[in-house]
N, CA, C, O and the ligand as a Tripos MOL2 file, in Angstrom:
@<TRIPOS>MOLECULE
protein
  297   295    75     0     0
PROTEIN
NO_CHARGES

@<TRIPOS>ATOM
      1 N         -12.3170   10.2260    8.2520 N.3       1 MET1
      2 CA        -11.1800    9.6250    7.5390 C.3       1 MET1
      3 C         -10.4980    8.5850    8.4300 C.2       1 MET1
      4 O         -10.1920    8.8310    9.5960 O.2       1 MET1
      5 N         -10.2850    7.4720    7.8610 N.am      2 ASN2
      6 CA         -9.5840    6.4190    8.5920 C.3       2 ASN2
      7 C          -8.6380    5.7220    7.6360 C.2       2 ASN2
      8 O          -9.0690    5.1050    6.6620 O.2       2 ASN2
      9 N          -7.3460    5.8200    7.9150 N.am      3 PHE3
     10 CA         -6.3930    5.2570    6.9730 C.3       3 PHE3
     11 C          -6.5250    3.7510    6.8510 C.2       3 PHE3
     12 O          -6.0330    3.1460    5.8980 O.2       3 PHE3
     13 N          -7.1870    3.1590    7.8160 N.am      4 GLN4
     14 CA         -7.3580    1.7090    7.7550 C.3       4 GLN4
     15 C          -8.3400    1.3130    6.6680 C.2       4 GLN4
     16 O          -8.4650    0.1360    6.3280 O.2       4 GLN4
     17 N          -9.0420    2.3130    6.1190 N.am      5 ASN5
     18 CA         -9.9690    2.0070    5.0350 C.3       5 ASN5
     19 C          -9.2850    1.9400    3.6840 C.2       5 ASN5
     20 O          -9.8970    1.5500    2.6900 O.2       5 ASN5
     21 N          -8.0200    2.3190    3.6480 N.am      6 ILE6
     22 CA         -7.2970    2.2190    2.3920 C.3       6 ILE6
     23 C          -7.1920    0.7470    2.0140 C.2       6 ILE6
     24 O          -6.7520   -0.0780    2.8140 O.2       6 ILE6
     25 N          -7.6000    0.4220    0.7840 N.am      7 PRO7
     26 CA         -7.5460   -0.9860    0.3870 C.3       7 PRO7
     27 C          -6.1170   -1.4890    0.3050 C.2       7 PRO7
     28 O          -5.2240   -0.7960   -0.1820 O.2       7 PRO7
     29 N          -5.9220   -2.6750    0.7780 N.am      8 ALA8
     30 CA         -4.5960   -3.2710    0.7180 C.3       8 ALA8
     31 C          -4.3730   -3.8960   -0.6480 C.2       8 ALA8
     32 O          -5.3220   -4.3020   -1.3190 O.2       8 ALA8
     33 N          -3.1210   -3.9690   -1.0510 N.am      9 TRP9
     34 CA         -2.8090   -4.6590   -2.2980 C.3       9 TRP9
     35 C          -1.4520   -5.3380   -2.1480 C.2       9 TRP9
     36 O          -0.6520   -4.9920   -1.2790 O.2       9 TRP9
     37 N          -1.2230   -6.2970   -3.0060 N.am     10 HIS10
     38 CA          0.0700   -6.9600   -3.0240 C.3      10 HIS10
     39 C           0.3350   -7.4320   -4.4440 C.2      10 HIS10
     40 O          -0.5240   -7.3160   -5.3180 O.2      10 HIS10
     41 N           1.5190   -7.9590   -4.6640 N.am     11 SER11
     42 CA          1.8860   -8.4020   -6.0000 C.3      11 SER11
     43 C           1.6180   -9.8880   -6.1610 C.2      11 SER11
     44 O           1.8930  -10.6900   -5.2680 O.2      11 SER11
     45 N           1.0770  -10.2350   -7.3190 N.am     12 LYS12
     46 CA          0.8280  -11.6460   -7.6230 C.3      12 LYS12
     47 C           2.1110  -12.3530   -7.9920 C.2      12 LYS12
     48 O           2.1940  -13.5800   -7.9680 O.2      12 LYS12
     49 N           3.1200  -11.5530   -8.3360 N.am     13 LYS13
     50 CA          4.3730  -12.1230   -8.7940 C.3      13 LYS13
     51 C           5.0180  -12.9920   -7.7150 C.2      13 LYS13
     52 O           5.0550  -12.6070   -6.5470 O.2      13 LYS13
     53 N           5.5190  -14.1440   -8.1000 N.am     14 PRO14
     54 CA          6.2850  -14.9260   -7.1460 C.3      14 PRO14
     55 C           7.6550  -14.2990   -6.9400 C.2      14 PRO14
     56 O           8.0910  -13.4660   -7.7340 O.2      14 PRO14
     57 N           8.3180  -14.6950   -5.8900 N.am     15 ASN15
     58 CA          9.6800  -14.2430   -5.6310 C.3      15 ASN15
     59 C           9.8040  -12.7450   -5.3840 C.2      15 ASN15
     60 O          10.8610  -12.1560   -5.6120 O.2      15 ASN15
     61 N           8.7380  -12.1420   -4.9260 N.am     16 VAL16
     62 CA          8.8420  -10.7630   -4.4630 C.3      16 VAL16
     63 C           8.6110  -10.7790   -2.9600 C.2      16 VAL16
     64 O           8.1970  -11.7850   -2.3850 O.2      16 VAL16
     65 N           8.8840   -9.6680   -2.3580 N.am     17 ALA17
     66 CA          8.7210   -9.5890   -0.9020 C.3      17 ALA17
     67 C           7.3230  -10.0370   -0.5080 C.2      17 ALA17
     68 O           6.3300   -9.5630   -1.0590 O.2      17 ALA17
     69 N           7.2580  -10.9210    0.4150 N.am     18 ASN18
     70 CA          5.9760  -11.4800    0.8230 C.3      18 ASN18
     71 C           5.2360  -10.5650    1.7790 C.2      18 ASN18
     72 O           4.9690  -10.9060    2.9310 O.2      18 ASN18
     73 N           4.9190   -9.3980    1.2620 N.am     19 VAL19
     74 CA          4.2230   -8.4250    2.1030 C.3      19 VAL19
     75 C           3.0890   -7.8090    1.3060 C.2      19 VAL19
     76 O           3.0490   -7.9160    0.0800 O.2      19 VAL19
     77 N           2.1750   -7.1690    2.0020 N.am     20 TYR20
     78 CA          1.1570   -6.3890    1.3000 C.3      20 TYR20
     79 C           1.3680   -4.9220    1.6280 C.2      20 TYR20
     80 O           2.0360   -4.5700    2.6000 O.2      20 TYR20
     81 N           0.7830   -4.0780    0.7980 N.am     21 HIS21
     82 CA          0.9600   -2.6410    0.9560 C.3      21 HIS21
     83 C          -0.3940   -1.9740    1.1430 C.2      21 HIS21
     84 O          -1.4110   -2.4650    0.6520 O.2      21 HIS21
     85 N          -0.4010   -0.8740    1.8440 N.am     22 ASN22
     86 CA         -1.6430   -0.1010    1.9500 C.3      22 ASN22
     87 C          -1.3450    1.3950    2.0120 C.2      22 ASN22
     88 O          -2.1620    2.1830    2.4890 O.2      22 ASN22
     89 N          -0.1700    1.7710    1.5250 N.am     23 ASN23
     90 CA          0.1670    3.1860    1.4910 C.3      23 ASN23
     91 C           0.6630    3.5510    0.0980 C.2      23 ASN23
     92 O           1.6290    2.9740   -0.4000 O.2      23 ASN23
     93 N          -0.0110    4.5200   -0.5240 N.am     24 ALA24
     94 CA          0.3030    4.8680   -1.9140 C.3      24 ALA24
     95 C           1.6920    5.4610   -2.0610 C.2      24 ALA24
     96 O           2.2270    5.5360   -3.1670 O.2      24 ALA24
     97 N           2.2750    5.8840   -0.9480 N.am     25 LYS25
     98 CA          3.5920    6.5020   -1.0410 C.3      25 LYS25
     99 C           4.7160    5.4820   -0.9240 C.2      25 LYS25
    100 O           5.8920    5.8390   -0.9930 O.2      25 LYS25
    101 N           4.3630    4.2330   -0.7510 N.am     26 CYS26
    102 CA          5.3810    3.1990   -0.6130 C.3      26 CYS26
    103 C           6.0440    2.9350   -1.9640 C.2      26 CYS26
    104 O           5.3610    2.6550   -2.9500 O.2      26 CYS26
    105 N           7.3510    3.0220   -2.0060 N.am     27 ASP27
    106 CA          8.0730    2.7900   -3.2570 C.3      27 ASP27
    107 C           7.7980    1.4020   -3.8050 C.2      27 ASP27
    108 O           7.3970    1.2370   -4.9570 O.2      27 ASP27
    109 N           8.0190    0.4190   -2.9640 N.am     28 ALA28
    110 CA          7.8530   -0.9580   -3.3990 C.3      28 ALA28
    111 C           6.4170   -1.2330   -3.8280 C.2      28 ALA28
    112 O           6.1680   -1.9580   -4.7910 O.2      28 ALA28
    113 N           5.4970   -0.6530   -3.1080 N.am     29 GLY29
    114 CA          4.0880   -0.8920   -3.4170 C.3      29 GLY29
    115 C           3.6880   -0.2610   -4.7360 C.2      29 GLY29
    116 O           2.9660   -0.8730   -5.5230 O.2      29 GLY29
    117 N           4.1490    0.9510   -4.9870 N.am     30 SER30
    118 CA          3.7560    1.6340   -6.2130 C.3      30 SER30
    119 C           4.5420    1.1220   -7.4100 C.2      30 SER30
    120 O           4.1810    1.3890   -8.5560 O.2      30 SER30
    121 N           5.6150    0.3870   -7.1440 N.am     31 ARG31
    122 CA          6.4080   -0.1530   -8.2400 C.3      31 ARG31
    123 C           5.7710   -1.4050   -8.8480 C.2      31 ARG31
    124 O           6.1290   -1.8290   -9.9460 O.2      31 ARG31
    125 N           4.8360   -1.9750   -8.1240 N.am     32 ILE32
    126 CA          4.1780   -3.1730   -8.6350 C.3      32 ILE32
    127 C           3.3760   -2.8300   -9.8800 C.2      32 ILE32
    128 O           2.5830   -1.8880   -9.8830 O.2      32 ILE32
    129 N           3.5890   -3.5960  -10.9250 N.am     33 GLU33
    130 CA          2.8670   -3.3190  -12.1630 C.3      33 GLU33
    131 C           1.3810   -3.5690  -11.9630 C.2      33 GLU33
    132 O           0.9630   -4.4690  -11.2350 O.2      33 GLU33
    133 N           0.5970   -2.7280  -12.6470 N.am     34 THR34
    134 CA         -0.8420   -2.8060  -12.4750 C.3      34 THR34
    135 C          -1.3680   -4.2120  -12.7230 C.2      34 THR34
    136 O          -2.2620   -4.6900  -12.0240 O.2      34 THR34
    137 N          -0.8070   -4.8560  -13.7150 N.am     35 GLN35
    138 CA         -1.2830   -6.2020  -14.0500 C.3      35 GLN35
    139 C          -0.9490   -7.2210  -12.9660 C.2      35 GLN35
    140 O          -1.5590   -8.2880  -12.8870 O.2      35 GLN35
    141 N           0.0140   -6.8790  -12.1470 N.am     36 GLN36
    142 CA          0.4230   -7.8170  -11.1020 C.3      36 GLN36
    143 C          -0.2500   -7.5160   -9.7690 C.2      36 GLN36
    144 O          -0.0660   -8.2280   -8.7820 O.2      36 GLN36
    145 N          -1.0350   -6.4450   -9.7690 N.am     37 VAL37
    146 CA         -1.6410   -6.0430   -8.5030 C.3      37 VAL37
    147 C          -2.8080   -6.9450   -8.1490 C.2      37 VAL37
    148 O          -3.7000   -7.1820   -8.9640 O.2      37 VAL37
    149 N          -2.7890   -7.4310   -6.9560 N.am     38 GLU38
    150 CA         -3.8940   -8.2210   -6.4200 C.3      38 GLU38
    151 C          -4.3970   -7.4930   -5.1870 C.2      38 GLU38
    152 O          -3.6200   -7.0980   -4.3180 O.2      38 GLU38
    153 N          -5.6990   -7.3240   -5.1250 N.am     39 GLN39
    154 CA         -6.2360   -6.6370   -3.9540 C.3      39 GLN39
    155 C          -6.2290   -7.5360   -2.7390 C.2      39 GLN39
    156 O          -6.2650   -8.7630   -2.8360 O.2      39 GLN39
    157 N          -6.1820   -6.8890   -1.5990 N.am     40 GLY40
    158 CA         -6.2230   -7.6270   -0.3480 C.3      40 GLY40
    159 C          -4.8340   -7.8410    0.2160 C.2      40 GLY40
    160 O          -3.8290   -7.4600   -0.3850 O.2      40 GLY40
    161 N          -4.8040   -8.4500    1.3670 N.am     41 THR41
    162 CA         -3.5280   -8.6390    2.0520 C.3      41 THR41
    163 C          -2.8330   -9.9080    1.6050 C.2      41 THR41
    164 O          -1.6250  -10.0570    1.7840 O.2      41 THR41
    165 N          -3.5940  -10.8220    1.0240 N.am     42 GLY42
    166 CA         -2.9900  -12.0910    0.6240 C.3      42 GLY42
    167 C          -2.4950  -12.8900    1.8160 C.2      42 GLY42
    168 O          -1.6990  -13.8190    1.6730 O.2      42 GLY42
    169 N          -2.9730  -12.5190    2.9840 N.am     43 GLY43
    170 CA         -2.5370  -13.2080    4.1900 C.3      43 GLY43
    171 C          -1.0950  -12.9070    4.5500 C.2      43 GLY43
    172 O          -0.4650  -13.6290    5.3230 O.2      43 GLY43
    173 N          -0.5830  -11.8250    3.9740 N.am     44 ARG44
    174 CA          0.8140  -11.4620    4.2000 C.3      44 ARG44
    175 C           0.9220  -10.3830    5.2750 C.2      44 ARG44
    176 O          -0.0510   -9.6920    5.5750 O.2      44 ARG44
    177 N           2.1000  -10.2490    5.8440 N.am     45 PRO45
    178 CA          2.3110   -9.1600    6.8000 C.3      45 PRO45
    179 C           2.4170   -7.8260    6.0680 C.2      45 PRO45
    180 O           2.7210   -7.7770    4.8760 O.2      45 PRO45
    181 N           2.1640   -6.7640    6.7920 N.am     46 LEU46
    182 CA          2.2340   -5.4330    6.2050 C.3      46 LEU46
    183 C           3.6820   -5.0470    5.9340 C.2      46 LEU46
    184 O           4.5820   -5.2870    6.7380 O.2      46 LEU46
    185 N           3.8660   -4.4380    4.7650 N.am     47 CYS47
    186 CA          5.1800   -3.9410    4.3690 C.3      47 CYS47
    187 C           5.7300   -2.9870    5.4340 C.2      47 CYS47
    188 O           5.0030   -2.1470    5.9640 O.2      47 CYS47
    189 N           6.9910   -3.1260    5.7320 N.am     48 ARG48
    190 CA          7.5780   -2.2900    6.7900 C.3      48 ARG48
    191 C           7.5340   -0.8170    6.4260 C.2      48 ARG48
    192 O           7.2940    0.0360    7.2800 O.2      48 ARG48
    193 N           7.7660   -0.5230    5.1620 N.am     49 ARG49
    194 CA          7.7580    0.8830    4.7380 C.3      49 ARG49
    195 C           6.3570    1.4620    4.8500 C.2      49 ARG49
    196 O           6.1710    2.5880    5.3100 O.2      49 ARG49
    197 N           5.3770    0.6780    4.4220 N.am     50 CYS50
    198 CA          3.9940    1.1430    4.5500 C.3      50 CYS50
    199 C           3.6670    1.4160    5.9990 C.2      50 CYS50
    200 O           3.0010    2.3960    6.3320 O.2      50 CYS50
    201 N           4.1420    0.5430    6.8420 N.am     51 LYS51
    202 CA          3.8390    0.6750    8.2540 C.3      51 LYS51
    203 C           4.3860    1.9920    8.8040 C.2      51 LYS51
    204 O           3.6970    2.7100    9.5300 O.2      51 LYS51
    205 N           5.6210    2.2940    8.4510 N.am     52 SER52
    206 CA          6.2130    3.5300    8.9610 C.3      52 SER52
    207 C           5.5610    4.7390    8.3100 C.2      52 SER52
    208 O           5.3920    5.7770    8.9510 O.2      52 SER52
    209 N           5.1920    4.6120    7.0360 N.am     53 LEU53
    210 CA          4.5140    5.7120    6.3610 C.3      53 LEU53
    211 C           3.1610    5.9660    7.0090 C.2      53 LEU53
    212 O           2.7630    7.1120    7.2140 O.2      53 LEU53
    213 N           2.4630    4.8890    7.3270 N.am     54 ASN54
    214 CA          1.1540    5.0330    7.9730 C.3      54 ASN54
    215 C           1.2920    5.7470    9.3020 C.2      54 ASN54
    216 O           0.4870    6.6120    9.6460 O.2      54 ASN54
    217 N           2.3100    5.3790   10.0340 N.am     55 THR55
    218 CA          2.5240    6.0020   11.3400 C.3      55 THR55
    219 C           2.7920    7.4900   11.1710 C.2      55 THR55
    220 O           2.2810    8.3260   11.9170 O.2      55 THR55
    221 N           3.6170    7.7990   10.1560 N.am     56 ARG56
    222 CA          3.9420    9.1910    9.9130 C.3      56 ARG56
    223 C           2.7190    9.9720    9.4470 C.2      56 ARG56
    224 O           2.5370   11.1370    9.8020 O.2      56 ARG56
    225 N           1.8810    9.3120    8.6450 N.am     57 MET57
    226 CA          0.7050    9.9610    8.0940 C.3      57 MET57
    227 C          -0.2570   10.4160    9.1820 C.2      57 MET57
    228 O          -0.9550   11.4180    9.0290 O.2      57 MET57
    229 N          -0.2870    9.6780   10.2690 N.am     58 GLN58
    230 CA         -1.2360   10.0190   11.3150 C.3      58 GLN58
    231 C          -0.9810   11.4210   11.8490 C.2      58 GLN58
    232 O          -1.9090   12.1260   12.2450 O.2      58 GLN58
    233 N           0.3000   11.8170   11.8570 N.am     59 SER59
    234 CA          0.6200   13.1390   12.3670 C.3      59 SER59
    235 C           0.5770   14.1850   11.2610 C.2      59 SER59
    236 O           0.5740   15.3850   11.5350 O.2      59 SER59
    237 N           0.5440   13.7310   10.0130 N.am     60 GLU60
    238 CA          0.5020   14.6700    8.8950 C.3      60 GLU60
    239 C          -0.8640   14.6920    8.2480 C.2      60 GLU60
    240 O          -1.0260   15.1540    7.1180 O.2      60 GLU60
    241 N          -1.8360   14.1940    8.9690 N.am     61 ARG61
    242 CA         -3.1550   14.0230    8.3750 C.3      61 ARG61
    243 C          -3.7490   15.3480    7.9270 C.2      61 ARG61
    244 O          -4.5560   15.3750    6.9970 O.2      61 ARG61
    245 N          -3.3700   16.4350    8.5610 N.am     62 GLU62
    246 CA         -3.9460   17.7180    8.1960 C.3      62 GLU62
    247 C          -3.4080   18.2100    6.8650 C.2      62 GLU62
    248 O          -4.0300   19.0490    6.2140 O.2      62 GLU62
    249 N          -2.2700   17.7010    6.4610 N.am     63 LEU63
    250 CA         -1.7730   18.0230    5.1330 C.3      63 LEU63
    251 C          -2.5380   17.1870    4.1310 C.2      63 LEU63
    252 O          -3.4360   16.4310    4.5020 O.2      63 LEU63
    253 N          -2.1870   17.3180    2.8640 N.am     64 SER64
    254 CA         -2.9390   16.5960    1.8530 C.3      64 SER64
    255 C          -2.7690   15.0960    2.0220 C.2      64 SER64
    256 O          -1.6530   14.5890    2.1330 O.2      64 SER64
    257 N          -3.8700   14.4100    2.0380 N.am     65 LEU65
    258 CA         -3.8260   12.9640    2.1640 C.3      65 LEU65
    259 C          -3.4370   12.3560    0.8200 C.2      65 LEU65
    260 O          -3.9950   12.7230   -0.2140 O.2      65 LEU65
    261 N          -2.4920   11.4400    0.8330 N.am     66 PRO66
    262 CA         -2.1400   10.7740   -0.4290 C.3      66 PRO66
    263 C          -3.3000    9.9050   -0.9010 C.2      66 PRO66
    264 O          -4.0590    9.3660   -0.0960 O.2      66 PRO66
    265 N          -3.4190    9.7830   -2.1830 N.am     67 ARG67
    266 CA         -4.4930    8.9520   -2.7230 C.3      67 ARG67
    267 C          -3.9010    7.7770   -3.4650 C.2      67 ARG67
    268 O          -2.7580    7.8080   -3.9190 O.2      67 ARG67
    269 N          -4.6960    6.7620   -3.5720 N.am     68 LEU68
    270 CA         -4.2410    5.5620   -4.2780 C.3      68 LEU68
    271 C          -4.4240    5.7340   -5.7770 C.2      68 LEU68
    272 O          -5.2100    5.0240   -6.4050 O.2      68 LEU68
    273 N          -3.6790    6.6970   -6.3510 N.am     69 ASP69
    274 CA         -3.7750    6.9060   -7.7930 C.3      69 ASP69
    275 C          -3.0400    5.8160   -8.5410 C.2      69 ASP69
    276 O          -3.4520    5.3850   -9.6180 O.2      69 ASP69
    277 N          -1.9710    5.3930   -7.9610 N.am     70 SER70
    278 CA         -1.1630    4.3720   -8.6040 C.3      70 SER70
    279 C          -0.6050    3.4340   -7.5610 C.2      70 SER70
    280 O          -0.0480    3.9300   -6.5820 O.2      70 SER70
    281 N          -0.7010    2.1540   -7.6790 N.am     71 PRO71
    282 CA         -1.2630    1.5050   -8.8530 C.3      71 PRO71
    283 C          -2.7810    1.6320   -8.8940 C.2      71 PRO71
    284 O          -3.4240    1.8280   -7.8620 O.2      71 PRO71
    285 N          -3.3400    1.5200  -10.0770 N.am     72 THR72
    286 CA         -4.7670    1.6530  -10.2400 C.3      72 THR72
    287 C          -5.4760    0.4540   -9.6410 C.2      72 THR72
    288 O          -5.1970   -0.6950   -9.9830 O.2      72 THR72
    289 N          -6.3810    0.7450   -8.7550 N.am     73 LEU73
    290 CA         -7.1230   -0.3370   -8.1170 C.3      73 LEU73
    291 C          -8.5700   -0.2600   -8.5680 C.2      73 LEU73
    292 O          -9.1100    0.8260   -8.7810 O.2      73 LEU73
    293 N          -9.1780   -1.3910   -8.7070 N.am     74 ARG74
    294 CA        -10.5860   -1.4050   -9.0650 C.3      74 ARG74
    295 C         -11.4400   -1.5270   -7.8120 C.2      74 ARG74
    296 O         -12.6670   -1.5570   -7.9010 O.2      74 ARG74
    297 ZN          4.6970   -1.0710    1.1120 Zn       75 ZN75
@<TRIPOS>BOND
     1     1     2 1
     2     2     3 1
     3     3     4 2
     4     3     5 am
     5     5     6 1
     6     6     7 1
     7     7     8 2
     8     7     9 am
     9     9    10 1
    10    10    11 1
    11    11    12 2
    12    11    13 am
    13    13    14 1
    14    14    15 1
    15    15    16 2
    16    15    17 am
    17    17    18 1
    18    18    19 1
    19    19    20 2
    20    19    21 am
    21    21    22 1
    22    22    23 1
    23    23    24 2
    24    23    25 am
    25    25    26 1
    26    26    27 1
    27    27    28 2
    28    27    29 am
    29    29    30 1
    30    30    31 1
    31    31    32 2
    32    31    33 am
    33    33    34 1
    34    34    35 1
    35    35    36 2
    36    35    37 am
    37    37    38 1
    38    38    39 1
    39    39    40 2
    40    39    41 am
    41    41    42 1
    42    42    43 1
    43    43    44 2
    44    43    45 am
    45    45    46 1
    46    46    47 1
    47    47    48 2
    48    47    49 am
    49    49    50 1
    50    50    51 1
    51    51    52 2
    52    51    53 am
    53    53    54 1
    54    54    55 1
    55    55    56 2
    56    55    57 am
    57    57    58 1
    58    58    59 1
    59    59    60 2
    60    59    61 am
    61    61    62 1
    62    62    63 1
    63    63    64 2
    64    63    65 am
    65    65    66 1
    66    66    67 1
    67    67    68 2
    68    67    69 am
    69    69    70 1
    70    70    71 1
    71    71    72 2
    72    71    73 am
    73    73    74 1
    74    74    75 1
    75    75    76 2
    76    75    77 am
    77    77    78 1
    78    78    79 1
    79    79    80 2
    80    79    81 am
    81    81    82 1
    82    82    83 1
    83    83    84 2
    84    83    85 am
    85    85    86 1
    86    86    87 1
    87    87    88 2
    88    87    89 am
    89    89    90 1
    90    90    91 1
    91    91    92 2
    92    91    93 am
    93    93    94 1
    94    94    95 1
    95    95    96 2
    96    95    97 am
    97    97    98 1
    98    98    99 1
    99    99   100 2
   100    99   101 am
   101   101   102 1
   102   102   103 1
   103   103   104 2
   104   103   105 am
   105   105   106 1
   106   106   107 1
   107   107   108 2
   108   107   109 am
   109   109   110 1
   110   110   111 1
   111   111   112 2
   112   111   113 am
   113   113   114 1
   114   114   115 1
   115   115   116 2
   116   115   117 am
   117   117   118 1
   118   118   119 1
   119   119   120 2
   120   119   121 am
   121   121   122 1
   122   122   123 1
   123   123   124 2
   124   123   125 am
   125   125   126 1
   126   126   127 1
   127   127   128 2
   128   127   129 am
   129   129   130 1
   130   130   131 1
   131   131   132 2
   132   131   133 am
   133   133   134 1
   134   134   135 1
   135   135   136 2
   136   135   137 am
   137   137   138 1
   138   138   139 1
   139   139   140 2
   140   139   141 am
   141   141   142 1
   142   142   143 1
   143   143   144 2
   144   143   145 am
   145   145   146 1
   146   146   147 1
   147   147   148 2
   148   147   149 am
   149   149   150 1
   150   150   151 1
   151   151   152 2
   152   151   153 am
   153   153   154 1
   154   154   155 1
   155   155   156 2
   156   155   157 am
   157   157   158 1
   158   158   159 1
   159   159   160 2
   160   159   161 am
   161   161   162 1
   162   162   163 1
   163   163   164 2
   164   163   165 am
   165   165   166 1
   166   166   167 1
   167   167   168 2
   168   167   169 am
   169   169   170 1
   170   170   171 1
   171   171   172 2
   172   171   173 am
   173   173   174 1
   174   174   175 1
   175   175   176 2
   176   175   177 am
   177   177   178 1
   178   178   179 1
   179   179   180 2
   180   179   181 am
   181   181   182 1
   182   182   183 1
   183   183   184 2
   184   183   185 am
   185   185   186 1
   186   186   187 1
   187   187   188 2
   188   187   189 am
   189   189   190 1
   190   190   191 1
   191   191   192 2
   192   191   193 am
   193   193   194 1
   194   194   195 1
   195   195   196 2
   196   195   197 am
   197   197   198 1
   198   198   199 1
   199   199   200 2
   200   199   201 am
   201   201   202 1
   202   202   203 1
   203   203   204 2
   204   203   205 am
   205   205   206 1
   206   206   207 1
   207   207   208 2
   208   207   209 am
   209   209   210 1
   210   210   211 1
   211   211   212 2
   212   211   213 am
   213   213   214 1
   214   214   215 1
   215   215   216 2
   216   215   217 am
   217   217   218 1
   218   218   219 1
   219   219   220 2
   220   219   221 am
   221   221   222 1
   222   222   223 1
   223   223   224 2
   224   223   225 am
   225   225   226 1
   226   226   227 1
   227   227   228 2
   228   227   229 am
   229   229   230 1
   230   230   231 1
   231   231   232 2
   232   231   233 am
   233   233   234 1
   234   234   235 1
   235   235   236 2
   236   235   237 am
   237   237   238 1
   238   238   239 1
   239   239   240 2
   240   239   241 am
   241   241   242 1
   242   242   243 1
   243   243   244 2
   244   243   245 am
   245   245   246 1
   246   246   247 1
   247   247   248 2
   248   247   249 am
   249   249   250 1
   250   250   251 1
   251   251   252 2
   252   251   253 am
   253   253   254 1
   254   254   255 1
   255   255   256 2
   256   255   257 am
   257   257   258 1
   258   258   259 1
   259   259   260 2
   260   259   261 am
   261   261   262 1
   262   262   263 1
   263   263   264 2
   264   263   265 am
   265   265   266 1
   266   266   267 1
   267   267   268 2
   268   267   269 am
   269   269   270 1
   270   270   271 1
   271   271   272 2
   272   271   273 am
   273   273   274 1
   274   274   275 1
   275   275   276 2
   276   275   277 am
   277   277   278 1
   278   278   279 1
   279   279   280 2
   280   279   281 am
   281   281   282 1
   282   282   283 1
   283   283   284 2
   284   283   285 am
   285   285   286 1
   286   286   287 1
   287   287   288 2
   288   287   289 am
   289   289   290 1
   290   290   291 1
   291   291   292 2
   292   291   293 am
   293   293   294 1
   294   294   295 1
   295   295   296 2
@<TRIPOS>SUBSTRUCTURE
     1 MET1         2 RESIDUE 1 A MET
     2 ASN2         6 RESIDUE 1 A ASN
     3 PHE3        10 RESIDUE 1 A PHE
     4 GLN4        14 RESIDUE 1 A GLN
     5 ASN5        18 RESIDUE 1 A ASN
     6 ILE6        22 RESIDUE 1 A ILE
     7 PRO7        26 RESIDUE 1 A PRO
     8 ALA8        30 RESIDUE 1 A ALA
     9 TRP9        34 RESIDUE 1 A TRP
    10 HIS10       38 RESIDUE 1 A HIS
    11 SER11       42 RESIDUE 1 A SER
    12 LYS12       46 RESIDUE 1 A LYS
    13 LYS13       50 RESIDUE 1 A LYS
    14 PRO14       54 RESIDUE 1 A PRO
    15 ASN15       58 RESIDUE 1 A ASN
    16 VAL16       62 RESIDUE 1 A VAL
    17 ALA17       66 RESIDUE 1 A ALA
    18 ASN18       70 RESIDUE 1 A ASN
    19 VAL19       74 RESIDUE 1 A VAL
    20 TYR20       78 RESIDUE 1 A TYR
    21 HIS21       82 RESIDUE 1 A HIS
    22 ASN22       86 RESIDUE 1 A ASN
    23 ASN23       90 RESIDUE 1 A ASN
    24 ALA24       94 RESIDUE 1 A ALA
    25 LYS25       98 RESIDUE 1 A LYS
    26 CYS26      102 RESIDUE 1 A CYS
    27 ASP27      106 RESIDUE 1 A ASP
    28 ALA28      110 RESIDUE 1 A ALA
    29 GLY29      114 RESIDUE 1 A GLY
    30 SER30      118 RESIDUE 1 A SER
    31 ARG31      122 RESIDUE 1 A ARG
    32 ILE32      126 RESIDUE 1 A ILE
    33 GLU33      130 RESIDUE 1 A GLU
    34 THR34      134 RESIDUE 1 A THR
    35 GLN35      138 RESIDUE 1 A GLN
    36 GLN36      142 RESIDUE 1 A GLN
    37 VAL37      146 RESIDUE 1 A VAL
    38 GLU38      150 RESIDUE 1 A GLU
    39 GLN39      154 RESIDUE 1 A GLN
    40 GLY40      158 RESIDUE 1 A GLY
    41 THR41      162 RESIDUE 1 A THR
    42 GLY42      166 RESIDUE 1 A GLY
    43 GLY43      170 RESIDUE 1 A GLY
    44 ARG44      174 RESIDUE 1 A ARG
    45 PRO45      178 RESIDUE 1 A PRO
    46 LEU46      182 RESIDUE 1 A LEU
    47 CYS47      186 RESIDUE 1 A CYS
    48 ARG48      190 RESIDUE 1 A ARG
    49 ARG49      194 RESIDUE 1 A ARG
    50 CYS50      198 RESIDUE 1 A CYS
    51 LYS51      202 RESIDUE 1 A LYS
    52 SER52      206 RESIDUE 1 A SER
    53 LEU53      210 RESIDUE 1 A LEU
    54 ASN54      214 RESIDUE 1 A ASN
    55 THR55      218 RESIDUE 1 A THR
    56 ARG56      222 RESIDUE 1 A ARG
    57 MET57      226 RESIDUE 1 A MET
    58 GLN58      230 RESIDUE 1 A GLN
    59 SER59      234 RESIDUE 1 A SER
    60 GLU60      238 RESIDUE 1 A GLU
    61 ARG61      242 RESIDUE 1 A ARG
    62 GLU62      246 RESIDUE 1 A GLU
    63 LEU63      250 RESIDUE 1 A LEU
    64 SER64      254 RESIDUE 1 A SER
    65 LEU65      258 RESIDUE 1 A LEU
    66 PRO66      262 RESIDUE 1 A PRO
    67 ARG67      266 RESIDUE 1 A ARG
    68 LEU68      270 RESIDUE 1 A LEU
    69 ASP69      274 RESIDUE 1 A ASP
    70 SER70      278 RESIDUE 1 A SER
    71 PRO71      282 RESIDUE 1 A PRO
    72 THR72      286 RESIDUE 1 A THR
    73 LEU73      290 RESIDUE 1 A LEU
    74 ARG74      294 RESIDUE 1 A ARG
    75 ZN75       297 GROUP 0 **** ****
């Protein structure tokens, strides 16, 4: 398991935070509507919340790993 394999996504919408997300537990990331989801980093910096969640996840890895159920990614 490597959390870096989680696919990154960001919002296609203009005027939103210019960041990408890679943690399913991120509020801002999961709030993006499915239709607005674009895969990849978009050349953007990583969302600060995702970053802290990722850091926390490393120590909680033995617990259930969150899955990218939402938003739905292809
Ligand atoms: Zn995020």
